[in-house]
C-alpha positions in Angstrom: -5.6 -39.8 -57.7 -7.4 -36.5 -57.4 -9.8 -38.0 -54.9 -6.8 -39.1 -52.7 -5.3 -35.6 -53.0 -8.5 -34.0 -51.9 -8.6 -36.2 -48.8 -5.1 -34.9 -47.9 -6.1 -31.3 -48.3 -6.2 -29.3 -45.1 -8.6 -26.4 -45.5 -8.2 -23.5 -43.2 -11.1 -21.3 -42.3 -10.5 -17.8 -40.9 -10.6 -18.3 -37.1 -9.5 -15.0 -35.6 -10.4 -12.4 -33.0 -9.5 -8.9 -32.1 -7.4 -8.8 -28.9 -8.1 -6.5 -26.0 -5.9 -3.5 -25.0 -5.3 -3.6 -21.3 -3.0 -0.5 -21.1 -5.4 1.6 -19.0 -5.1 -0.7 -15.9 -2.1 -2.8 -16.5 1.6 -2.2 -17.1 4.2 -4.4 -18.9 7.2 -5.3 -16.8 8.6 -8.0 -19.0 12.3 -8.7 -19.7 13.4 -7.8 -23.2 16.9 -9.3 -22.8 16.4 -12.7 -24.4 15.9 -11.8 -28.1 14.5 -14.6 -30.3 14.2 -12.9 -33.7 14.5 -9.6 -35.4 12.8 -8.1 -38.5 13.3 -4.9 -40.5 10.5 -2.4 -40.6 10.3 0.7 -42.7 12.1 3.0 -40.2 12.3 0.6 -37.3 13.8 -2.7 -36.2 11.4 -5.1 -34.5 12.8 -7.4 -31.9 11.0 -10.4 -30.4 11.8 -11.4 -26.8 10.4 -14.6 -25.3 6.8 -13.5 -25.1 6.7 -9.8 -26.3 8.1 -7.5 -29.0 9.6 -4.1 -29.1 10.4 -1.7 -31.9 13.5 0.5 -32.1 13.3 3.6 -34.2 16.3 4.2 -36.4 15.3 7.9 -36.6 14.5 8.8 -32.9 16.4 5.9 -31.2 13.3 5.4 -29.1 11.8 2.0 -28.2 8.1 1.0 -28.0 6.9 -2.1 -26.3 4.3 -4.5 -27.8 3.1 -7.1 -25.3 0.1 -8.8 -23.7 -0.8 -5.3 -22.4 -1.5 -4.3 -26.0 -3.2 -7.6 -26.8 -0.4 -9.9 -27.9 -1.0 -13.6 -26.9 2.1 -13.7 -24.6 3.0 -17.2 -25.5 6.6 -18.3 -26.5 7.5 -16.5 -29.7 9.4 -18.4 -32.4 9.6 -15.9 -35.4 8.4 -12.5 -36.4 8.0 -10.8 -39.8 7.3 -7.2 -40.7 5.4 -6.7 -44.0 6.5 -3.3 -45.4 3.9 -3.6 -48.2 1.0 -4.0 -45.8 2.6 -2.3 -42.7 1.8 -5.2 -40.5 3.9 -7.1 -38.0 3.4 -10.9 -37.8 4.3 -12.7 -34.6 4.5 -16.4 -34.8 4.5 -18.7 -31.7 5.7 -22.2 -30.9 2.1 -23.1 -30.4 1.2 -22.2 -34.0 -0.7 -19.1 -32.9 -0.1 -16.0 -35.0 -0.7 -12.4 -33.9 -1.0 -9.6 -36.5 -0.1 -6.2 -35.1 -1.0 -3.0 -36.8 1.4 -0.2 -35.8 -1.0 2.5 -37.1 -4.0 1.8 -34.8 -2.1 -0.5 -32.3 -4.7 -3.2 -32.9 -3.9 -6.9 -32.6 -5.6 -9.6 -34.7 -5.1 -13.2 -33.3 -5.3 -16.0 -35.8 -5.9 -19.5 -34.3 -6.3 -21.6 -37.5 -3.2 -23.6 -37.0 -3.7 -24.1 -33.2 -7.3 -25.4 -33.8 -6.3 -28.2 -36.2 -6.6 -31.5 -34.5 -4.9 -33.4 -37.3 -1.6 -31.7 -36.4 0.2 -32.6 -33.2 1.1 -29.6 -30.9 4.8 -30.0 -31.4 4.4 -29.8 -35.2 2.5 -26.4 -35.1 5.6 -24.3 -34.4 6.1 -21.3 -36.7 9.7 -21.6 -38.1 9.7 -18.8 -40.7 7.6 -16.2 -42.6 8.4 -15.4 -46.2 6.5 -12.7 -48.1 6.0 -12.9 -51.9 3.6 -10.4 -53.5 0.3 -10.7 -51.6 1.1 -14.1 -50.1 2.8 -14.9 -46.8 4.3 -18.4 -46.8 4.5 -19.9 -43.3 7.1 -22.6 -42.6 6.1 -24.9 -39.8 7.1 -28.3 -38.4 4.3 -29.9 -40.4 4.9 -28.2 -43.8 3.8 -24.9 -45.3 0.7 -22.8 -44.9 -0.2 -19.8 -47.1 -1.7 -16.7 -45.7 -3.4 -14.1 -48.0 -2.2 -10.6 -47.0 -4.9 -8.8 -49.0 -7.8 -10.2 -47.0 -5.9 -11.6 -44.0 -7.2 -15.2 -44.5 -5.5 -18.5 -44.8 -5.2 -20.3 -48.1 -4.0 -23.8 -48.6 -1.6 -25.9 -46.6 1.0 -28.1 -48.2 2.2 -31.4 -46.7 5.3 -31.9 -48.8 6.8 -35.0 -47.3 6.7 -38.4 -48.9 3.0 -39.5 -49.3 1.9 -36.1 -48.0 3.6 -36.7 -44.6 4.3 -33.9 -42.3 7.9 -32.8 -42.4 9.8 -29.9 -40.8 10.2 -26.9 -43.0 12.8 -24.5 -41.6 12.9 -21.7 -44.1 11.3 -20.7 -47.4 12.3 -18.5 -50.4 10.9 -17.7 -53.8 13.4 -17.5 -56.7 12.5 -17.2 -60.4 8.9 -18.3 -60.0 9.7 -21.3 -57.9 9.2 -21.9 -54.2 12.3 -23.4 -52.4 12.2 -24.8 -48.9 14.9 -25.9 -46.5 13.6 -29.1 -44.8 14.8 -31.9 -42.7 14.9 -34.1 -45.8 16.7 -31.9 -48.3 15.5 -29.0 -50.5 11.9 -29.2 -51.6 10.8 -27.1 -54.6 7.8 -26.5 -56.9 6.5 -23.9 -59.3 4.7 -21.3 -57.2 1.9 -20.9 -59.7 1.2 -24.6 -60.0 -2.5 -25.0 -59.1 -1.8 -28.4 -57.5 0.7 -27.4 -54.8 -1.4 -29.4 -52.4 -0.3 -32.5 -54.2 3.0 -33.6 -52.7 3.9 -35.2 -56.0 4.5 -31.8 -57.6 7.3 -31.0 -55.1 10.7 -32.0 -56.3 13.3 -33.1 -53.7 17.0 -32.2 -54.0 19.6 -33.8 -51.8 17.1 -35.7 -49.6 19.7 -37.1 -47.2 20.7 -33.7 -45.9 19.1 -31.6 -43.2 18.9 -28.0 -44.4 18.6 -25.3 -41.7 18.1 -22.3 -44.1 17.7 -21.0 -47.6 17.7 -17.4 -48.8 17.7 -15.5 -52.0 20.6 -13.0 -52.3 20.3 -10.9 -55.5 18.7 -13.7 -57.6 21.1 -16.4 -56.3 20.2 -18.8 -53.5 22.4 -19.6 -50.5 21.8 -22.5 -48.2 23.2 -23.8 -44.9 23.0 -27.4 -43.7 23.0 -29.1 -40.4 26.8 -29.3 -40.4 26.9 -25.5 -40.8 28.2 -25.7 -44.4 27.2 -22.6 -46.4 26.8 -23.2 -50.1 25.5 -21.5 -53.3 22.6 -23.3 -54.8 21.5 -22.8 -58.5 18.3 -24.9 -58.2 20.0 -28.2 -59.0 23.6 -28.2 -57.7 25.5 -26.8 -54.7 28.8 -24.9 -54.7 30.5 -25.0 -51.3 31.4 -21.5 -49.9 32.7 -22.2 -46.3 31.9 -23.9 -43.0 30.7 -21.4 -40.4 32.6 -23.3 -37.7 29.9 -22.9 -35.1 26.2 -23.7 -34.9 24.2 -21.4 -37.2 21.2 -20.0 -35.3 20.0 -17.4 -37.8 20.3 -17.1 -41.6 18.8 -13.9 -43.0 19.1 -11.9 -46.2 18.2 -8.2 -46.6 19.0 -6.2 -49.7 22.4 -7.2 -51.0 23.6 -8.8 -47.8 23.4 -12.1 -46.0 23.7 -12.2 -42.2 24.7 -15.4 -40.5 24.6 -15.6 -36.7 26.2 -18.2 -34.4 26.3 -18.3 -30.7 29.5 -16.3 -30.5 30.0 -14.7 -33.9 28.2 -12.9 -36.7 29.3 -12.6 -40.3 27.8 -10.4 -43.0 28.4 -11.5 -46.6 28.0 -9.4 -49.7 26.3 -10.4 -52.9 29.5 -12.3 -54.0 29.2 -14.3 -50.8 32.4 -12.8 -49.6 32.9 -11.8 -46.0 31.9 -8.1 -45.6 31.8 -7.9 -41.8 33.1 -10.5 -39.3 32.2 -9.9 -35.6 33.9 -12.5 -33.4 35.7 -10.8 -30.6 33.7 -9.5 -27.7 36.0 -8.7 -24.7 33.5 -6.5 -22.9 30.7 -9.0 -22.5 29.8 -12.7 -22.6 27.9 -13.3 -25.8 25.2 -15.8 -26.5 23.7 -14.7 -29.8 20.4 -16.0 -31.2 19.8 -13.8 -34.3 21.2 -10.9 -36.4 20.5 -8.8 -39.4 22.4 -6.2 -41.4 20.7 -3.0 -42.5 22.2 0.3 -43.9 25.8 -0.4 -42.7 24.5 -1.4 -39.3 24.5 -4.9 -37.7 21.7 -5.6 -35.2 22.2 -8.6 -33.0 19.8 -10.4 -30.7 21.4 -11.9 -27.7 19.9 -14.3 -25.1 20.9 -12.3 -22.1 22.0 -8.8 -23.3 19.0 -8.0 -25.5 19.3 -6.2 -28.8 22.7 -4.9 -29.7 23.8 -2.5 -32.4 27.3 -2.7 -33.8 28.8 0.8 -34.2 31.8 0.3 -36.5 32.8 4.0 -36.4 31.5 4.9 -32.9 33.5 5.4 -29.7 31.6 2.5 -28.2 31.6 -0.6 -30.5 28.2 -1.7 -29.3 25.0 -0.1 -28.1 22.4 -1.9 -26.0 18.9 -1.1 -27.3 16.5 -3.3 -25.3 14.0 -1.5 -23.0 15.0 -1.7 -19.4 13.4 -4.5 -17.4 14.0 -7.3 -15.0 16.9 -9.7 -15.5 14.6 -12.4 -16.9 11.0 -13.3 -17.2 11.0 -16.3 -14.8 9.8 -14.7 -11.5 10.3 -16.6 -8.3 9.8 -14.2 -5.4 9.1 -10.5 -5.1 9.1 -8.0 -2.3 7.7 -4.4 -2.5 8.0 -1.3 -0.4 6.8 2.1 -1.4 8.1 2.9 -4.9 10.5 0.0 -4.9 10.4 -3.7 -5.9 13.0 -6.5 -5.6 12.7 -9.7 -7.6 14.6 -13.0 -7.4 14.8 -15.6 -10.2 16.4 -18.5 -8.4 14.2 -21.5 -7.9 13.7 -25.0 -6.7 11.1 -27.5 -7.9 7.9 -28.7 -6.2 9.9 -31.1 -4.0 12.3 -28.4 -2.9 15.1 -29.7 -5.0 17.4 -26.9 -6.1 19.1 -28.9 -8.8 20.1 -28.1 -11.5 21.7 -25.1 -9.9 21.5 -21.7 -11.5 23.3 -18.4 -11.1 21.0 -15.5 -11.7 21.1 -11.9 -10.6 18.3 -10.1 -8.9 16.1 -7.4 -10.4 15.5 -4.1 -8.6 12.9 -1.6 -9.6 13.1 1.8 -7.8 11.4 5.1 -8.6 10.4 3.7 -12.0 14.0 2.8 -13.0 15.6 -0.7 -13.2 18.8 -1.0 -11.2 19.4 -4.7 -11.5 22.3 -6.5 -9.8 24.2 -9.0 -11.9 25.0 -12.4 -10.4 28.7 -11.7 -10.7 28.2 -8.7 -8.4 26.6 -11.2 -5.9 29.7 -13.4 -5.7 28.2 -15.7 -8.3 25.9 -17.2 -5.6 23.4 -19.8 -6.6 19.7 -20.3 -6.1 18.8 -16.9 -4.8 15.3 -17.4 -3.6 13.7 -14.9 -1.2 14.0 -11.3 -0.1 13.7 -9.5 3.2 13.9 -5.7 3.4 14.8 -4.1 6.7 11.8 -1.9 7.6 14.1 0.4 9.7 16.6 0.8 6.9 15.2 0.0 3.4 18.6 0.3 1.9 19.5 -2.9 3.7 18.3 -6.0 1.9 18.8 -9.7 2.6 18.6 -12.5 0.0 18.3 -16.1 0.9 20.0 -18.7 -1.2 18.6 -22.2 -1.3 22.2 -23.5 -1.7 24.7 -20.7 -0.9 23.6 -19.2 2.4 22.6 -15.6 3.0 23.5 -12.4 1.1 23.4 -8.9 2.6 23.0 -5.9 0.2 23.5 -2.3 1.3 22.5 0.5 -1.0 22.3 -1.8 -4.0 25.8 -3.3 -3.5 27.0 -6.6 -2.0 28.1 -6.1 1.6 28.5 -9.7 2.9 27.8 -13.3 2.2 27.1 -15.4 5.3 27.7 -19.2 4.9 29.5 -22.1 6.5 32.9 -20.5 6.0 32.3 -17.4 8.2 29.4 -18.5 10.5 28.1 -21.6 12.2 25.6 -22.1 9.5 24.9 -25.9 9.1 25.3 -27.6 5.8 22.7 -30.0 4.4 23.1 -33.5 5.9 21.9 -37.0 5.0 20.0 -39.4 7.3 23.4 -40.4 8.8 24.2 -36.8 9.7 26.9 -36.6 7.1 27.3 -33.5 4.9 25.9 -34.2 1.5 27.7 -31.5 -0.5 30.3 -29.1 0.9 28.9 -25.6 1.1 25.2 -26.6 0.5 23.4 -24.3 3.0 19.7 -24.1 2.0 18.2 -20.9 3.5 14.7 -20.1 2.3 12.2 -18.1 4.3 13.5 -14.9 5.9 11.8 -12.0 7.7 12.3 -9.2 10.2 10.8 -8.9 13.7 10.0 -5.5 15.3 13.4 -5.4 17.1 15.2 -5.5 13.7 16.4 -9.1 14.0 16.3 -11.2 10.8 14.9 -14.7 11.2 15.4 -17.5 8.7 15.0 -21.2 8.2 17.5 -23.7 6.9 16.4 -27.0 5.3 17.6 -30.5 6.1 19.7 -29.6 9.1 19.3 -30.0 12.9 19.5 -26.3 13.7 16.9 -25.3 11.2 16.0 -21.8 12.5 18.3 -18.8 13.0 18.1 -15.3 14.3 20.6 -12.7 12.9 21.4 -9.4 14.6 22.8 -7.2 11.9 24.0 -4.6 14.5 26.3 -7.1 16.3 26.7 -9.3 13.2 25.8 -12.4 15.3 23.8 -15.5 14.6 21.8 -17.6 17.0 20.7 -21.1 15.8 17.8 -23.1 17.2 17.5 -26.9 17.3 14.2 -28.0 15.6 14.4 -31.7 16.4 12.1 -31.1 19.4 9.3 -30.4 16.9 10.6 -32.2 13.8 12.8 -35.2 14.8 13.0 -36.4 11.1 14.5 -33.1 10.0 16.4 -34.6 7.1 14.0 -37.4 6.1 10.6 -37.1 4.6 10.5 -33.3 5.3 12.6 -32.1 2.4 12.8 -28.5 3.7 11.1 -25.3 4.7 9.4 -22.6 2.8 8.0 -19.2 3.6 8.5 -17.4 6.9 6.7 -14.6 8.7 7.0 -12.9 12.1 4.0 -11.5 14.0 3.8 -8.3 16.0 4.9 -9.9 19.3 7.8 -11.8 17.8 6.3 -15.2 17.1 8.0 -16.8 14.1 6.0 -19.0 11.7 7.3 -20.9 8.7 6.0 -23.5 6.2 7.4 -27.0 5.6 7.3 -29.7 3.1 5.7 -32.4 5.3 5.2 -30.8 8.7 2.6 -28.2 8.0 3.1 -24.8 9.8 5.9 -24.6 12.3 6.0 -21.9 15.0 8.6 -20.6 17.4 7.8 -18.5 20.5 10.9 -16.6 21.3 9.6 -15.4 24.7 9.1 -19.0 26.0 11.6 -20.7 23.7 9.0 -23.2 22.6 8.1 -24.7 19.3 4.7 -25.6 18.0 3.2 -26.9 14.8 -0.1 -27.4 13.0 -0.7 -30.2 10.5 -4.4 -30.8 11.2 -6.6 -30.0 8.2 -3.7 -28.8 6.0 -3.9 -30.8 2.7 -0.8 -32.9 2.3 0.8 -30.8 5.1 2.9 -29.1 2.4 2.8 -25.4 3.1 4.1 -23.2 0.3 3.2 -19.7 1.5 2.2 -17.8 4.6 0.8 -14.3 5.4 -0.2 -12.5 8.6 -3.1 -10.2 8.0 -4.0 -6.9 9.8 -5.9 -8.9 12.5 -2.9 -11.2 13.1 -4.7 -14.1 11.5 -2.3 -16.5 9.7 -3.3 -17.3 6.1 -1.8 -20.6 4.8 -1.2 -21.5 1.2 -0.7 -25.2 0.8 -0.1 -27.4 -2.2 -3.8 -28.3 -2.3 -5.8 -25.4 -0.9 -6.1 -22.4 1.4 -6.3 -22.5 5.2 -6.5 -19.9 8.0 -5.3 -20.0 11.6 -7.4 -17.4 13.4 -5.3 -17.5 16.5 -1.9 -18.9 15.4 -0.2 -18.4 18.7 -2.5 -21.1 20.2 -0.3 -23.7 18.6 2.3 -23.3 21.4 -0.3 -24.5 23.9 -2.6 -26.7 21.8 -0.9 -29.6 20.0 -4.2 -30.5 18.3 -4.9 -27.1 16.8 -6.6 -27.3 13.5 -6.5 -24.9 10.5 -9.8 -23.8 9.0 -10.9 -23.8 5.4 -13.0 -21.0 4.0 -16.5 -22.1 3.0 -18.4 -20.0 0.4 -21.7 -20.5 -1.4 -21.5 -21.2 -5.1 -24.0 -19.8 -7.6 -26.5 -22.5 -6.7 -26.2 -21.8 -2.9 -24.2 -25.0 -2.3 -21.4 -24.7 0.2 -17.9 -25.1 -1.4 -14.4 -24.8 -0.1 -12.6 -21.7 -1.4 -9.7 -22.6 -3.7 -10.0 -26.3 -3.0 -7.0 -28.2 -4.4 -5.3 -25.1 -5.7 -1.5 -25.0 -5.3 -0.9 -21.6 -3.6 2.5 -20.2 -4.1 2.1 -16.8 -2.4 -0.4 -14.7 -0.3 -0.2 -10.9 0.1 -2.3 -8.7 2.4 -3.0 -5.2 1.2 -3.9 -2.0 2.9 -7.6 -2.9 3.0 -6.8 -6.3 4.7 -7.9 -8.0 1.5 -5.9 -10.9 0.2 -4.1 -11.5 -3.1 -3.6 -15.2 -3.7 -1.1 -16.5 -6.2 -2.0 -20.0 -7.6 -1.4 -22.3 -10.4 -4.7 -21.2 -11.8 -4.2 -17.5 -11.9 -4.3 -14.6 -9.3 -7.3 -14.2 -6.9 -8.2 -11.0 -5.0 -10.3 -11.8 -2.0 -12.2 -9.7 0.5 -10.8 -9.5 4.0 -12.6 -12.7 5.2 -12.3 -14.5 1.9 -16.1 -14.6 1.3 -16.0 -12.5 -1.8 -13.8 -12.9 -4.9 -13.2 -9.4 -6.1 -11.0 -10.3 -9.0 -9.8 -13.4 -10.6 -7.1 -12.8 -13.3 -6.0 -15.5 -15.7 -4.2 -15.7 -19.0 -7.5 -15.9 -20.7 -9.1 -12.7 -19.2 -6.1 -10.5 -18.5 -2.6 -9.8 -19.7 -1.1 -12.4 -17.4 1.6 -14.2 -19.4 0.8 -17.5 -17.5 -1.7 -18.9 -15.1 1.2 -20.2 -13.0 1.5 -17.2 -10.7 4.6 -17.4 -8.4 4.5 -14.2 -6.4 2.3 -11.1 -5.7 3.3 -7.9 -4.0 1.4 -4.6 -3.4 3.1 -1.2 -3.4 0.9 0.6 -0.9 2.2 4.0 -2.0 1.1 3.7 -5.6 -1.5 0.9 -5.3 0.3 -1.1 -8.0 -0.1 -4.9 -7.6 2.9 -6.7 -9.0 2.0 -10.2 -10.3 4.9 -12.4 -11.1 4.5 -15.6 -13.1 6.9 -18.2 -14.5 6.7 -16.3 -17.8 7.0 -12.7 -16.7 5.8 -9.8 -14.5 2.9 -7.4 -14.9 1.6 -4.7 -12.7 -2.1 -4.1 -12.1 -3.2 -0.7 -10.9 -5.1 -1.7 -7.9 -7.1 0.2 -5.3 -5.4 -0.8 -2.0 -3.0 2.0 -1.2 -2.1 3.1 2.3 -4.2 5.9 3.8 -2.9 9.4 3.4 -2.7 12.1 6.1 -4.5 14.7 3.9 -6.5 14.9 0.7 -3.8 17.0 -1.1 -2.8 14.1 -3.4 -6.4 13.1 -4.5 -6.8 12.1 -8.1 -9.2 10.2 -10.3 -8.2 8.1 -13.3 -8.8 7.6 -16.1 -10.3 11.0 -16.4 -12.1 11.7 -18.7 -13.7 8.3 -19.1 -14.0 7.8 -22.8 -16.6 5.7 -24.7 -14.5 2.7 -25.4 -13.4 2.3 -21.7 -15.0 -0.5 -19.8 -12.9 -0.7 -16.7 -13.1 0.8 -13.2 -12.3 4.4 -12.2 -9.8 4.7 -9.4 -9.8 7.5 -6.9 -6.6 7.5 -4.8 -4.8 9.8 -2.4 -7.6 9.3 0.2 -7.4 9.3 3.9 -8.2 6.0 5.5 -11.8 5.8 6.7 -12.8 8.7 4.4 -16.4 8.9 3.2 -16.6 9.1 -0.6 -19.8 10.3 -2.2 -20.3 10.6 -6.0 -23.2 12.6 -7.4 -24.3 13.9 -10.8 -24.2 17.6 -11.4 -27.7 18.1 -10.0 -26.7 16.4 -6.7 -28.3 12.9 -7.2 -26.2 10.4 -5.3 -24.9 7.6 -7.6 -22.3 5.9 -5.3 -21.1 6.0 -1.7 -18.4 4.1 0.1 -16.0 4.3 3.0 -12.3 4.0 2.1 -10.6 1.1 3.8 -7.2 2.3 2.6 -5.9 5.1 0.4 -8.0 4.4 -2.7 -11.4 3.1 -3.9 -12.8 2.0 -7.3 -16.0 2.9 -9.0 -17.5 0.9 -11.8 -19.3 4.1 -13.2 -22.7 2.7 -12.3 -25.5 4.0 -10.1 -25.1 1.7 -7.2 -24.5 -1.2 -9.5 -27.8 -0.9 -11.3 -26.9 0.7 -14.6 -24.2 2.8 -16.2 -24.4 6.5 -15.5 -25.0 8.8 -18.4 -22.4 11.2 -19.9 -21.7 14.2 -17.8 -19.6 15.7 -15.0 -19.7 13.8 -11.7 -18.8 15.4 -8.4 -16.6 13.3 -5.9 -17.1 14.7 -2.4 -14.6 13.5 0.2 -15.0 13.8 4.0 -12.4 12.6 6.5 -13.4 10.1 9.2 -13.1 12.9 11.8 -15.0 15.2 9.5 -12.3 17.9 9.9 -11.2 17.8 6.2 -13.3 17.8 3.0 -12.4 18.0 -0.7 -14.3 17.9 -4.0 -12.9 16.6 -7.3 -14.6 15.9 -10.6 -14.9 13.1 -13.1 -15.9 13.6 -16.7 -17.7 10.6 -18.3 -18.3 10.5 -22.1 -20.5 7.7 -23.3 
């Protein structure tokens, strides 16, 4: 028998690593409004959002973010636990990963033992609960229980407590009177905690095996359980005494001190040690609640909501609830972004890879201006669905248009809804089937939109005959264009249109699902298109660079039209791939087979490329990959990058993914008129810093020379925009020594000079 038990033992070795802090070059712009779990710290409340955590100080009322910027793994969080005894925050993920955050030195230790175990299927690795007892942390998972030693931060044994040592879901754990009790999908499982053979499933006693138990807690030496029917009962270790039915799905079941907090989707109840109702929160006239978790602490109830963030109930305050989450975007799922100096707009509506908008969603838009979030709720946007892309009027940046891939066109003025344009007040065509019949009343699928130099807004409409429009906002008039000349099968295999750009002379280009790049010359009233050498002819994104070259992001690669207007005269025009040499000198196609969702051109004419394999920063001709950011080498929360925008005033590069938004402090700012705003950062450069030094506030074309204090030249470059970066090496050969380095700037016309200094400490 012992031999059999040993074969069933899962031994964990300490696989872990210290995570990197990216805060010197990256900024967290995650949403903290979907709270998954909360935990009590010494003087703080810790709240877990989807892929990041923040703390709220009960003393100062200040919040502090903890995310992938600080080294968290940025996967989907399932549970958190703060150990007061060890002053450590444990972050558990659906993948089985565990991060250990030390609030003293801000370090993150990532433990991958559970993730690495091939004997456990991925869906069974989810962390369901942490329970601390003395120097042990019991971890409830979908396979059973693992034990983590807090004194040396190493895994102990794992217990497979199902019949015949099978893997069963353990939802919650407690320790009471020297016994471990677990709420599982097959009843309550219990064993003596000091039993040396806990790895043997035979020592685990099962009580009420036919009931699914969601939770079990200890409340002043008595145990309370909740089952799948939301019945709350006392449990004395053998028998159950019914207390009440919660009357809604229990999402969270927590004890702290002498109180039990039970959370449902639309109510929270706090019970005292007699399991009598102490607080009952079930009426919320001021907001739409969707609660996930709650906990009671020192006469205060903290509630985690799925859209409102962390709430604090103030029983004696003038306002019954305070909203505590850090400001951020509406949600983490980023679809499209658009930046102008010191301002960013974000949409969260979406369609799938086949341009299908269903199931429809109603989401607001996020607006970041002058370092403040000024989001617009979907109710303020007439509850319109599938808001997809953004166009900002360059002549009046307070005027913003939003395309809806179901509900027409929205106009916003100074942050407020001005007008919705659809089939009810314009001639906008609704989506039709192959017979020309309207499929769904009111289904107007506008996607790509952009302004020309005359201030007209152009846009495309999918699955209709008049698939291109021009809108004059001054006269509030629309002009529609018949596309059947160039796409006869407008509602057949071509399921719709995507991105749209307008060049300097008014030519309009837009992507399509099956027809490559479509162009319209407004001067000659002619259409053209290019499908040759575009993989699968599915064009997801377009960008015109500073040389009026059209960069094309397809579902399977990158292409360039070096003279896009030629399509109006040459029906056989072919797009060009970019060929580079790999490390062995073998020619390779750049970004071959990559699905490219967005392309952005910065002030240096370099290209940021958003792909399903991370973000790429390319030189102006694409021959050099300056950066490649992935989830593995950066704080990106996902390799599926949906949108990239550059703020040319600050140099920030906003990288939006399906799991959240981060900002990279890039180098491509617009050139300045003088050197008055020149700065170098970080400065000083400290010993543990391994990144680049950025010098911004430059005039375009400025000569930048960096010398040591004795005048020896260590670096020289010409600024292509408003900033440059230095890797703190002497022309790439070796790191420069500690000391003061002089940065000497000369304008292109040599009429202005400036000197600044950088201190380097090795």
